[in-house]
N, CA, C, O and CB atoms as a CASP TS submission, in Angstrom:
PFRMAT TS
TARGET T0000
AUTHOR 0000-0000-0000
METHOD Language model
MODEL 1
PARENT N/A
ATOM      1  N   PHE     1     290.544  89.229 161.246  1.00  0.00           N
ATOM      2  CA  PHE     1     291.723  89.834 160.797  1.00  0.00           C
ATOM      3  C   PHE     1     291.265  91.178 158.992  1.00  0.00           C
ATOM      4  O   PHE     1     290.826  91.047 157.849  1.00  0.00           O
ATOM      5  CB  PHE     1     292.926  88.091 160.432  1.00  0.00           C
ATOM      6  N   LYS     2     291.914  92.607 160.175  1.00  0.00           N
ATOM      7  CA  LYS     2     291.843  93.452 158.887  1.00  0.00           C
ATOM      8  C   LYS     2     292.019  94.352 158.048  1.00  0.00           C
ATOM      9  O   LYS     2     291.179  95.249 158.108  1.00  0.00           O
ATOM     10  CB  LYS     2     291.444  93.613 158.732  1.00  0.00           C
ATOM     11  N   GLY     3     292.716  94.448 157.362  1.00  0.00           N
ATOM     12  CA  GLY     3     293.232  94.996 156.382  1.00  0.00           C
ATOM     13  C   GLY     3     293.762  94.598 154.973  1.00  0.00           C
ATOM     14  O   GLY     3     293.082  93.853 154.268  1.00  0.00           O
ATOM     15  N   TRP     4     295.010  95.099 154.531  1.00  0.00           N
ATOM     16  CA  TRP     4     294.981  94.766 153.383  1.00  0.00           C
ATOM     17  C   TRP     4     295.816  92.620 153.063  1.00  0.00           C
ATOM     18  O   TRP     4     296.763  91.971 153.506  1.00  0.00           O
ATOM     19  CB  TRP     4     295.886  96.302 152.707  1.00  0.00           C
ATOM     20  N   LEU     5     295.118  92.480 152.457  1.00  0.00           N
ATOM     21  CA  LEU     5     295.372  91.182 152.624  1.00  0.00           C
ATOM     22  C   LEU     5     296.224  90.912 150.788  1.00  0.00           C
ATOM     23  O   LEU     5     295.705  91.216 149.714  1.00  0.00           O
ATOM     24  CB  LEU     5     293.641  90.236 153.107  1.00  0.00           C
ATOM     25  N   HIS     6     297.528  90.306 150.990  1.00  0.00           N
ATOM     26  CA  HIS     6     298.705  89.901 149.424  1.00  0.00           C
ATOM     27  C   HIS     6     298.277  88.848 149.484  1.00  0.00           C
ATOM     28  O   HIS     6     298.252  88.067 150.435  1.00  0.00           O
ATOM     29  CB  HIS     6     300.580  89.891 149.325  1.00  0.00           C
ATOM     30  N   CYS     7     297.745  88.703 148.024  1.00  0.00           N
ATOM     31  CA  CYS     7     297.244  87.177 147.652  1.00  0.00           C
ATOM     32  C   CYS     7     297.584  87.052 146.216  1.00  0.00           C
ATOM     33  O   CYS     7     297.731  88.035 145.489  1.00  0.00           O
ATOM     34  CB  CYS     7     295.526  86.871 147.879  1.00  0.00           C
ATOM     35  N   ASP     8     297.719  85.704 145.781  1.00  0.00           N
ATOM     36  CA  ASP     8     296.900  84.896 144.397  1.00  0.00           C
ATOM     37  C   ASP     8     295.629  85.259 143.939  1.00  0.00           C
ATOM     38  O   ASP     8     294.903  85.934 144.668  1.00  0.00           O
ATOM     39  CB  ASP     8     296.613  83.435 144.630  1.00  0.00           C
ATOM     40  N   GLY     9     295.116  84.757 142.382  1.00  0.00           N
ATOM     41  CA  GLY     9     294.590  84.843 142.028  1.00  0.00           C
ATOM     42  C   GLY     9     293.472  83.885 142.782  1.00  0.00           C
ATOM     43  O   GLY     9     292.371  84.428 142.865  1.00  0.00           O
ATOM     44  N   HIS    10     293.532  82.950 143.180  1.00  0.00           N
ATOM     45  CA  HIS    10     293.301  81.891 144.717  1.00  0.00           C
ATOM     46  C   HIS    10     291.363  82.377 144.278  1.00  0.00           C
ATOM     47  O   HIS    10     291.040  83.560 144.393  1.00  0.00           O
ATOM     48  CB  HIS    10     294.383  82.820 147.090  1.00  0.00           C
ATOM     49  N   SER    11     290.365  81.384 143.839  1.00  0.00           N
ATOM     50  CA  SER    11     289.203  82.817 143.913  1.00  0.00           C
ATOM     51  C   SER    11     288.818  82.308 146.294  1.00  0.00           C
ATOM     52  O   SER    11     287.803  82.869 146.705  1.00  0.00           O
ATOM     53  CB  SER    11     286.740  82.311 142.001  1.00  0.00           C
ATOM     54  N   ALA    12     289.328  81.720 147.030  1.00  0.00           N
ATOM     55  CA  ALA    12     289.054  81.413 148.335  1.00  0.00           C
ATOM     56  C   ALA    12     289.214  82.845 148.450  1.00  0.00           C
ATOM     57  O   ALA    12     288.232  83.400 148.943  1.00  0.00           O
ATOM     58  CB  ALA    12     289.921  80.326 149.213  1.00  0.00           C
ATOM     59  N   TYR    13     290.450  83.809 148.044  1.00  0.00           N
ATOM     60  CA  TYR    13     290.617  84.854 148.676  1.00  0.00           C
ATOM     61  C   TYR    13     289.041  85.716 148.250  1.00  0.00           C
ATOM     62  O   TYR    13     288.395  86.198 149.181  1.00  0.00           O
ATOM     63  CB  TYR    13     292.141  85.520 148.222  1.00  0.00           C
ATOM     64  N   ASP    14     288.348  85.895 146.336  1.00  0.00           N
ATOM     65  CA  ASP    14     287.220  86.323 146.463  1.00  0.00           C
ATOM     66  C   ASP    14     286.505  86.416 147.503  1.00  0.00           C
ATOM     67  O   ASP    14     286.265  87.306 148.319  1.00  0.00           O
ATOM     68  CB  ASP    14     286.713  85.884 145.856  1.00  0.00           C
ATOM     69  N   THR    15     285.992  84.629 147.247  1.00  0.00           N
ATOM     70  CA  THR    15     284.734  84.482 148.997  1.00  0.00           C
ATOM     71  C   THR    15     284.978  85.054 150.593  1.00  0.00           C
ATOM     72  O   THR    15     283.962  85.246 151.262  1.00  0.00           O
ATOM     73  CB  THR    15     284.607  82.670 149.527  1.00  0.00           C
ATOM     74  N   TYR    16     285.479  85.157 150.825  1.00  0.00           N
ATOM     75  CA  TYR    16     286.300  85.948 151.768  1.00  0.00           C
ATOM     76  C   TYR    16     286.271  87.239 151.901  1.00  0.00           C
ATOM     77  O   TYR    16     285.736  87.666 152.924  1.00  0.00           O
ATOM     78  CB  TYR    16     287.431  85.778 151.599  1.00  0.00           C
ATOM     79  N   ALA    17     286.869  88.287 150.849  1.00  0.00           N
ATOM     80  CA  ALA    17     287.181  88.854 150.660  1.00  0.00           C
ATOM     81  C   ALA    17     285.008  89.850 150.870  1.00  0.00           C
ATOM     82  O   ALA    17     284.412  90.824 151.329  1.00  0.00           O
ATOM     83  CB  ALA    17     288.354  88.437 149.542  1.00  0.00           C
ATOM     84  N   LYS    18     284.881  88.882 150.293  1.00  0.00           N
ATOM     85  CA  LYS    18     283.020  88.844 149.936  1.00  0.00           C
ATOM     86  C   LYS    18     282.501  88.859 152.072  1.00  0.00           C
ATOM     87  O   LYS    18     282.032  89.800 152.712  1.00  0.00           O
ATOM     88  CB  LYS    18     282.288  86.390 148.607  1.00  0.00           C
ATOM     89  N   VAL    19     282.777  87.757 152.450  1.00  0.00           N
ATOM     90  CA  VAL    19     282.419  87.701 154.232  1.00  0.00           C
ATOM     91  C   VAL    19     283.039  88.647 154.601  1.00  0.00           C
ATOM     92  O   VAL    19     282.522  88.725 155.716  1.00  0.00           O
ATOM     93  CB  VAL    19     282.875  86.438 155.222  1.00  0.00           C
ATOM     94  N   ASN    20     283.787  89.503 154.576  1.00  0.00           N
ATOM     95  CA  ASN    20     285.101  89.366 155.398  1.00  0.00           C
ATOM     96  C   ASN    20     285.055  91.053 154.701  1.00  0.00           C
ATOM     97  O   ASN    20     286.186  91.462 154.439  1.00  0.00           O
ATOM     98  CB  ASN    20     286.624  87.866 154.954  1.00  0.00           C
ATOM     99  N   LEU    21     283.711  92.222 154.326  1.00  0.00           N
ATOM    100  CA  LEU    21     284.513  93.561 154.062  1.00  0.00           C
ATOM    101  C   LEU    21     285.527  94.711 154.639  1.00  0.00           C
ATOM    102  O   LEU    21     286.009  95.697 154.082  1.00  0.00           O
ATOM    103  CB  LEU    21     283.792  94.125 153.854  1.00  0.00           C
ATOM    104  N   ALA    22     285.692  94.099 156.248  1.00  0.00           N
ATOM    105  CA  ALA    22     287.370  94.670 156.379  1.00  0.00           C
ATOM    106  C   ALA    22     288.569  94.476 155.198  1.00  0.00           C
ATOM    107  O   ALA    22     289.453  95.328 155.108  1.00  0.00           O
ATOM    108  CB  ALA    22     288.054  93.851 157.682  1.00  0.00           C
ATOM    109  N   VAL    23     288.550  93.660 154.573  1.00  0.00           N
ATOM    110  CA  VAL    23     289.906  93.142 154.061  1.00  0.00           C
ATOM    111  C   VAL    23     289.910  94.111 152.586  1.00  0.00           C
ATOM    112  O   VAL    23     288.951  94.844 152.346  1.00  0.00           O
ATOM    113  CB  VAL    23     289.938  91.160 153.800  1.00  0.00           C
ATOM    114  N   MET    24     290.955  94.030 151.758  1.00  0.00           N
ATOM    115  CA  MET    24     290.571  94.560 150.629  1.00  0.00           C
ATOM    116  C   MET    24     292.186  94.118 150.287  1.00  0.00           C
ATOM    117  O   MET    24     293.306  94.301 150.765  1.00  0.00           O
ATOM    118  CB  MET    24     289.876  96.238 150.573  1.00  0.00           C
ATOM    119  N   LEU    25     291.836  93.730 149.655  1.00  0.00           N
ATOM    120  CA  LEU    25     292.931  92.324 148.208  1.00  0.00           C
ATOM    121  C   LEU    25     294.029  93.063 147.855  1.00  0.00           C
ATOM    122  O   LEU    25     294.002  94.262 147.577  1.00  0.00           O
ATOM    123  CB  LEU    25     292.047  91.826 146.207  1.00  0.00           C
ATOM    124  N   LEU    26     295.183  92.219 147.865  1.00  0.00           N
ATOM    125  CA  LEU    26     295.910  93.261 146.655  1.00  0.00           C
ATOM    126  C   LEU    26     296.807  91.926 145.661  1.00  0.00           C
ATOM    127  O   LEU    26     297.883  91.501 146.081  1.00  0.00           O
ATOM    128  CB  LEU    26     297.382  94.787 147.614  1.00  0.00           C
ATOM    129  N   GLY    27     296.573  91.721 145.162  1.00  0.00           N
ATOM    130  CA  GLY    27     296.671  90.925 143.789  1.00  0.00           C
ATOM    131  C   GLY    27     299.121  90.308 143.969  1.00  0.00           C
ATOM    132  O   GLY    27     299.757  90.395 145.020  1.00  0.00           O
ATOM    133  N   CYS    28     299.480  90.003 143.128  1.00  0.00           N
ATOM    134  CA  CYS    28     300.710  89.800 142.805  1.00  0.00           C
ATOM    135  C   CYS    28     300.948  90.085 141.318  1.00  0.00           C
ATOM    136  O   CYS    28     300.172  89.849 140.392  1.00  0.00           O
ATOM    137  CB  CYS    28     301.050  88.510 143.192  1.00  0.00           C
ATOM    138  N   TRP    29     302.579  90.823 141.246  1.00  0.00           N
ATOM    139  CA  TRP    29     302.540  90.675 140.510  1.00  0.00           C
ATOM    140  C   TRP    29     302.741  89.482 139.300  1.00  0.00           C
ATOM    141  O   TRP    29     301.960  89.362 138.357  1.00  0.00           O
ATOM    142  CB  TRP    29     302.816  91.349 140.701  1.00  0.00           C
ATOM    143  N   MET    30     303.802  88.727 139.491  1.00  0.00           N
ATOM    144  CA  MET    30     303.709  87.064 138.688  1.00  0.00           C
ATOM    145  C   MET    30     301.977  86.729 138.465  1.00  0.00           C
ATOM    146  O   MET    30     301.707  86.906 137.278  1.00  0.00           O
ATOM    147  CB  MET    30     304.535  85.502 140.011  1.00  0.00           C
ATOM    148  N   HIS    31     301.077  86.413 139.056  1.00  0.00           N
ATOM    149  CA  HIS    31     299.745  85.892 138.221  1.00  0.00           C
ATOM    150  C   HIS    31     299.720  86.769 137.241  1.00  0.00           C
ATOM    151  O   HIS    31     299.600  86.695 136.018  1.00  0.00           O
ATOM    152  CB  HIS    31     298.277  85.871 138.965  1.00  0.00           C
ATOM    153  N   CYS    32     299.879  87.752 138.134  1.00  0.00           N
ATOM    154  CA  CYS    32     299.118  89.073 137.295  1.00  0.00           C
ATOM    155  C   CYS    32     299.761  88.821 135.622  1.00  0.00           C
ATOM    156  O   CYS    32     299.293  88.226 134.652  1.00  0.00           O
ATOM    157  CB  CYS    32     299.749  91.016 138.106  1.00  0.00           C
ATOM    158  N   ARG    33     300.795  89.435 135.797  1.00  0.00           N
ATOM    159  CA  ARG    33     302.397  89.128 134.077  1.00  0.00           C
ATOM    160  C   ARG    33     301.971  87.392 133.240  1.00  0.00           C
ATOM    161  O   ARG    33     302.114  87.054 132.065  1.00  0.00           O
ATOM    162  CB  ARG    33     305.128  88.685 135.249  1.00  0.00           C
ATOM    163  N   ARG    34     301.513  86.729 134.243  1.00  0.00           N
ATOM    164  CA  ARG    34     301.465  85.518 133.763  1.00  0.00           C
ATOM    165  C   ARG    34     299.947  85.161 133.009  1.00  0.00           C
ATOM    166  O   ARG    34     299.781  84.265 132.181  1.00  0.00           O
ATOM    167  CB  ARG    34     301.827  84.620 134.960  1.00  0.00           C
ATOM    168  N   LYS    35     299.071  85.945 133.435  1.00  0.00           N
ATOM    169  CA  LYS    35     297.923  86.344 132.363  1.00  0.00           C
ATOM    170  C   LYS    35     298.035  87.210 131.500  1.00  0.00           C
ATOM    171  O   LYS    35     297.221  87.123 130.581  1.00  0.00           O
ATOM    172  CB  LYS    35     296.871  86.749 132.827  1.00  0.00           C
ATOM    173  N   PHE    36     298.434  87.661 131.477  1.00  0.00           N
ATOM    174  CA  PHE    36     299.100  88.199 129.888  1.00  0.00           C
ATOM    175  C   PHE    36     299.849  87.992 129.376  1.00  0.00           C
ATOM    176  O   PHE    36     299.657  88.383 128.225  1.00  0.00           O
ATOM    177  CB  PHE    36     299.425  89.112 129.577  1.00  0.00           C
ATOM    178  N   HIS    37     301.444  87.213 129.572  1.00  0.00           N
ATOM    179  CA  HIS    37     301.773  86.563 128.920  1.00  0.00           C
ATOM    180  C   HIS    37     301.125  84.970 128.004  1.00  0.00           C
ATOM    181  O   HIS    37     301.699  84.442 127.052  1.00  0.00           O
ATOM    182  CB  HIS    37     302.569  86.632 129.597  1.00  0.00           C
ATOM    183  N   ASP    38     299.660  84.438 128.721  1.00  0.00           N
ATOM    184  CA  ASP    38     299.388  84.274 127.971  1.00  0.00           C
ATOM    185  C   ASP    38     298.885  83.957 126.724  1.00  0.00           C
ATOM    186  O   ASP    38     298.969  83.086 125.858  1.00  0.00           O
ATOM    187  CB  ASP    38     299.525  84.330 128.218  1.00  0.00           C
ATOM    188  N   VAL    39     298.185  85.275 127.031  1.00  0.00           N
ATOM    189  CA  VAL    39     297.499  86.133 125.823  1.00  0.00           C
ATOM    190  C   VAL    39     298.526  86.637 125.196  1.00  0.00           C
ATOM    191  O   VAL    39     297.920  87.558 124.650  1.00  0.00           O
ATOM    192  CB  VAL    39     296.514  87.321 126.192  1.00  0.00           C
ATOM    193  N   ALA    40     299.262  86.720 124.955  1.00  0.00           N
ATOM    194  CA  ALA    40     300.455  87.231 124.136  1.00  0.00           C
ATOM    195  C   ALA    40     300.829  86.130 123.162  1.00  0.00           C
ATOM    196  O   ALA    40     301.134  86.052 121.972  1.00  0.00           O
ATOM    197  CB  ALA    40     301.746  87.617 125.075  1.00  0.00           C
ATOM    198  N   LYS    41     300.563  84.757 124.895  1.00  0.00           N
ATOM    199  CA  LYS    41     301.465  84.202 123.213  1.00  0.00           C
ATOM    200  C   LYS    41     300.436  83.174 122.154  1.00  0.00           C
ATOM    201  O   LYS    41     300.449  82.357 121.234  1.00  0.00           O
ATOM    202  CB  LYS    41     303.197  82.877 123.704  1.00  0.00           C
ATOM    203  N   SER    42     299.955  83.608 122.687  1.00  0.00           N
ATOM    204  CA  SER    42     298.043  83.245 121.724  1.00  0.00           C
ATOM    205  C   SER    42     298.118  84.008 120.350  1.00  0.00           C
ATOM    206  O   SER    42     297.558  83.792 119.276  1.00  0.00           O
ATOM    207  CB  SER    42     296.198  84.199 122.755  1.00  0.00           C
ATOM    208  N   ILE    43     298.933  84.895 120.724  1.00  0.00           N
ATOM    209  CA  ILE    43     298.447  86.169 119.966  1.00  0.00           C
ATOM    210  C   ILE    43     299.558  86.932 118.834  1.00  0.00           C
ATOM    211  O   ILE    43     300.066  88.053 118.847  1.00  0.00           O
ATOM    212  CB  ILE    43     298.074  87.291 121.188  1.00  0.00           C
ATOM    213  N   LYS    44     299.606  86.456 118.433  1.00  0.00           N
ATOM    214  CA  LYS    44     300.905  86.793 116.576  1.00  0.00           C
ATOM    215  C   LYS    44     301.212  88.700 116.340  1.00  0.00           C
ATOM    216  O   LYS    44     301.907  89.065 115.392  1.00  0.00           O
ATOM    217  CB  LYS    44     299.461  86.106 114.266  1.00  0.00           C
ATOM    218  N   THR    45     300.791  89.409 117.012  1.00  0.00           N
ATOM    219  CA  THR    45     300.884  90.681 116.645  1.00  0.00           C
ATOM    220  C   THR    45     301.046  91.352 118.080  1.00  0.00           C
ATOM    221  O   THR    45     300.318  91.044 119.024  1.00  0.00           O
ATOM    222  CB  THR    45     299.642  91.152 115.744  1.00  0.00           C
ATOM    223  N   GLU    46     301.717  91.975 118.133  1.00  0.00           N
ATOM    224  CA  GLU    46     301.969  92.734 119.324  1.00  0.00           C
ATOM    225  C   GLU    46     300.495  93.422 120.031  1.00  0.00           C
ATOM    226  O   GLU    46     299.602  93.846 119.297  1.00  0.00           O
ATOM    227  CB  GLU    46     303.073  93.919 118.865  1.00  0.00           C
ATOM    228  N   GLY    47     300.392  93.462 121.477  1.00  0.00           N
ATOM    229  CA  GLY    47     299.526  94.323 121.274  1.00  0.00           C
ATOM    230  C   GLY    47     299.376  94.506 122.981  1.00  0.00           C
ATOM    231  O   GLY    47     300.165  93.971 123.759  1.00  0.00           O
ATOM    232  N   LEU    48     298.380  95.240 123.357  1.00  0.00           N
ATOM    233  CA  LEU    48     297.916  95.425 125.280  1.00  0.00           C
ATOM    234  C   LEU    48     298.771  94.396 125.386  1.00  0.00           C
ATOM    235  O   LEU    48     299.952  94.414 125.042  1.00  0.00           O
ATOM    236  CB  LEU    48     296.026  95.101 126.129  1.00  0.00           C
ATOM    237  N   ALA    49     298.091  93.358 125.934  1.00  0.00           N
ATOM    238  CA  ALA    49     299.005  92.390 126.121  1.00  0.00           C
ATOM    239  C   ALA    49     300.466  92.198 126.600  1.00  0.00           C
ATOM    240  O   ALA    49     300.785  91.772 127.710  1.00  0.00           O
ATOM    241  CB  ALA    49     298.985  92.041 125.247  1.00  0.00           C
ATOM    242  N   HIS    50     301.536  92.673 125.339  1.00  0.00           N
ATOM    243  CA  HIS    50     302.141  92.214 124.600  1.00  0.00           C
ATOM    244  C   HIS    50     303.107  93.737 125.972  1.00  0.00           C
ATOM    245  O   HIS    50     303.902  93.527 126.889  1.00  0.00           O
ATOM    246  CB  HIS    50     301.675  92.029 122.643  1.00  0.00           C
ATOM    247  N   LYS    51     302.681  94.711 125.605  1.00  0.00           N
ATOM    248  CA  LYS    51     302.517  96.484 126.873  1.00  0.00           C
ATOM    249  C   LYS    51     302.305  96.208 127.758  1.00  0.00           C
ATOM    250  O   LYS    51     302.776  97.042 128.531  1.00  0.00           O
ATOM    251  CB  LYS    51     301.420  97.713 126.869  1.00  0.00           C
ATOM    252  N   ALA    52     301.821  95.457 128.261  1.00  0.00           N
ATOM    253  CA  ALA    52     301.687  94.957 130.049  1.00  0.00           C
ATOM    254  C   ALA    52     303.422  94.678 130.593  1.00  0.00           C
ATOM    255  O   ALA    52     304.244  95.230 131.325  1.00  0.00           O
ATOM    256  CB  ALA    52     300.540  92.973 130.243  1.00  0.00           C
ATOM    257  N   ILE    53     303.297  93.079 129.435  1.00  0.00           N
ATOM    258  CA  ILE    53     304.954  92.619 130.467  1.00  0.00           C
ATOM    259  C   ILE    53     305.913  93.230 130.143  1.00  0.00           C
ATOM    260  O   ILE    53     306.942  93.060 130.798  1.00  0.00           O
ATOM    261  CB  ILE    53     305.658  91.137 130.381  1.00  0.00           C
ATOM    262  N   LYS    54     305.907  94.267 128.883  1.00  0.00           N
ATOM    263  CA  LYS    54     307.234  95.331 129.038  1.00  0.00           C
ATOM    264  C   LYS    54     306.781  96.040 130.227  1.00  0.00           C
ATOM    265  O   LYS    54     307.435  95.779 131.237  1.00  0.00           O
ATOM    266  CB  LYS    54     307.559  96.512 127.654  1.00  0.00           C
ATOM    267  N   LYS    55     305.634  97.041 130.391  1.00  0.00           N
ATOM    268  CA  LYS    55     305.609  97.828 131.996  1.00  0.00           C
ATOM    269  C   LYS    55     306.361  97.133 132.514  1.00  0.00           C
ATOM    270  O   LYS    55     307.553  97.405 132.653  1.00  0.00           O
ATOM    271  CB  LYS    55     304.301  97.941 132.962  1.00  0.00           C
ATOM    272  N   ILE    56     305.615  95.725 133.041  1.00  0.00           N
ATOM    273  CA  ILE    56     305.758  95.066 134.347  1.00  0.00           C
ATOM    274  C   ILE    56     307.367  94.456 134.483  1.00  0.00           C
ATOM    275  O   ILE    56     307.722  94.030 135.582  1.00  0.00           O
ATOM    276  CB  ILE    56     304.558  93.809 134.450  1.00  0.00           C
ATOM    277  N   ALA    57     308.269  94.434 133.385  1.00  0.00           N
ATOM    278  CA  ALA    57     309.605  93.971 133.256  1.00  0.00           C
ATOM    279  C   ALA    57     309.749  94.967 133.909  1.00  0.00           C
ATOM    280  O   ALA    57     310.253  94.786 135.017  1.00  0.00           O
ATOM    281  CB  ALA    57     310.387  93.689 132.014  1.00  0.00           C
ATOM    282  N   LYS    58     309.402  96.330 133.542  1.00  0.00           N
ATOM    283  CA  LYS    58     310.521  97.755 134.058  1.00  0.00           C
ATOM    284  C   LYS    58     310.132  97.802 135.896  1.00  0.00           C
ATOM    285  O   LYS    58     310.769  97.886 136.946  1.00  0.00           O
ATOM    286  CB  LYS    58     309.856  99.855 133.004  1.00  0.00           C
ATOM    287  N   LEU    59     308.174  97.647 135.308  1.00  0.00           N
ATOM    288  CA  LEU    59     308.759  97.369 137.364  1.00  0.00           C
ATOM    289  C   LEU    59     309.501  96.919 137.602  1.00  0.00           C
ATOM    290  O   LEU    59     310.451  97.656 137.864  1.00  0.00           O
ATOM    291  CB  LEU    59     308.187  96.647 138.437  1.00  0.00           C
ATOM    292  N   TYR    60     309.729  95.570 137.715  1.00  0.00           N
ATOM    293  CA  TYR    60     310.691  94.533 138.153  1.00  0.00           C
ATOM    294  C   TYR    60     312.194  95.059 138.464  1.00  0.00           C
ATOM    295  O   TYR    60     312.845  94.696 139.444  1.00  0.00           O
ATOM    296  CB  TYR    60     310.747  93.450 137.031  1.00  0.00           C
ATOM    297  N   ARG    61     312.583  95.851 137.605  1.00  0.00           N
ATOM    298  CA  ARG    61     313.690  95.804 136.880  1.00  0.00           C
ATOM    299  C   ARG    61     313.654  97.117 138.001  1.00  0.00           C
ATOM    300  O   ARG    61     313.686  96.351 138.963  1.00  0.00           O
ATOM    301  CB  ARG    61     313.816  95.775 135.017  1.00  0.00           C
ATOM    302  N   ILE    62     313.620  98.226 138.531  1.00  0.00           N
ATOM    303  CA  ILE    62     312.820  99.502 139.140  1.00  0.00           C
ATOM    304  C   ILE    62     313.263  98.945 140.708  1.00  0.00           C
ATOM    305  O   ILE    62     314.275  99.369 141.267  1.00  0.00           O
ATOM    306  CB  ILE    62     310.762  99.639 138.708  1.00  0.00           C
ATOM    307  N   GLU    63     312.467  98.065 141.242  1.00  0.00           N
ATOM    308  CA  GLU    63     312.697  96.724 142.296  1.00  0.00           C
ATOM    309  C   GLU    63     313.761  96.124 142.434  1.00  0.00           C
ATOM    310  O   GLU    63     313.752  95.565 143.531  1.00  0.00           O
ATOM    311  CB  GLU    63     311.992  95.652 142.070  1.00  0.00           C
ATOM    312  N   ASP    64     314.940  95.897 141.736  1.00  0.00           N
ATOM    313  CA  ASP    64     315.939  95.243 141.751  1.00  0.00           C
ATOM    314  C   ASP    64     316.734  96.572 142.351  1.00  0.00           C
ATOM    315  O   ASP    64     317.572  96.522 143.251  1.00  0.00           O
ATOM    316  CB  ASP    64     316.318  94.495 140.359  1.00  0.00           C
ATOM    317  N   GLU    65     316.292  97.776 141.659  1.00  0.00           N
ATOM    318  CA  GLU    65     317.392  98.693 141.722  1.00  0.00           C
ATOM    319  C   GLU    65     317.638  99.807 143.857  1.00  0.00           C
ATOM    320  O   GLU    65     318.567 100.210 144.558  1.00  0.00           O
ATOM    321  CB  GLU    65     316.785  99.973 140.021  1.00  0.00           C
ATOM    322  N   ILE    66     316.048  99.763 143.909  1.00  0.00           N
ATOM    323  CA  ILE    66     315.683  99.342 144.989  1.00  0.00           C
ATOM    324  C   ILE    66     316.181  98.853 145.950  1.00  0.00           C
ATOM    325  O   ILE    66     316.896  99.335 146.829  1.00  0.00           O
ATOM    326  CB  ILE    66     315.133  98.850 144.857  1.00  0.00           C
ATOM    327  N   LYS    67     315.686  97.585 145.735  1.00  0.00           N
ATOM    328  CA  LYS    67     316.671  96.329 146.437  1.00  0.00           C
ATOM    329  C   LYS    67     318.031  96.584 146.376  1.00  0.00           C
ATOM    330  O   LYS    67     318.423  96.542 147.542  1.00  0.00           O
ATOM    331  CB  LYS    67     316.556  94.886 145.726  1.00  0.00           C
ATOM    332  N   GLN    68     319.299  96.917 145.364  1.00  0.00           N
ATOM    333  CA  GLN    68     320.625  96.849 145.792  1.00  0.00           C
ATOM    334  C   GLN    68     320.998  98.072 146.483  1.00  0.00           C
ATOM    335  O   GLN    68     322.117  98.487 146.787  1.00  0.00           O
ATOM    336  CB  GLN    68     321.509  96.589 144.702  1.00  0.00           C
ATOM    337  N   LYS    69     319.363  98.774 146.751  1.00  0.00           N
ATOM    338  CA  LYS    69     320.089  99.907 147.171  1.00  0.00           C
ATOM    339  C   LYS    69     320.504 100.402 148.553  1.00  0.00           C
ATOM    340  O   LYS    69     321.149 101.444 148.668  1.00  0.00           O
ATOM    341  CB  LYS    69     319.485 100.767 146.726  1.00  0.00           C
TER
END
């Protein structure tokens, strides 16, 4: 396989991409957002993780608008 591989953060994909240099890994926003959410939960003050979650939410809204058109 050559090309882009849309996947979650499972380490097996990293291993596959290391031995198959023709593959470009693309992560999913849901898995990325979850990491920021975990950090935001552990912090009392509004920080970068909170800002990242808000930006991702904006991307989800844009995607929804596009799907409706």
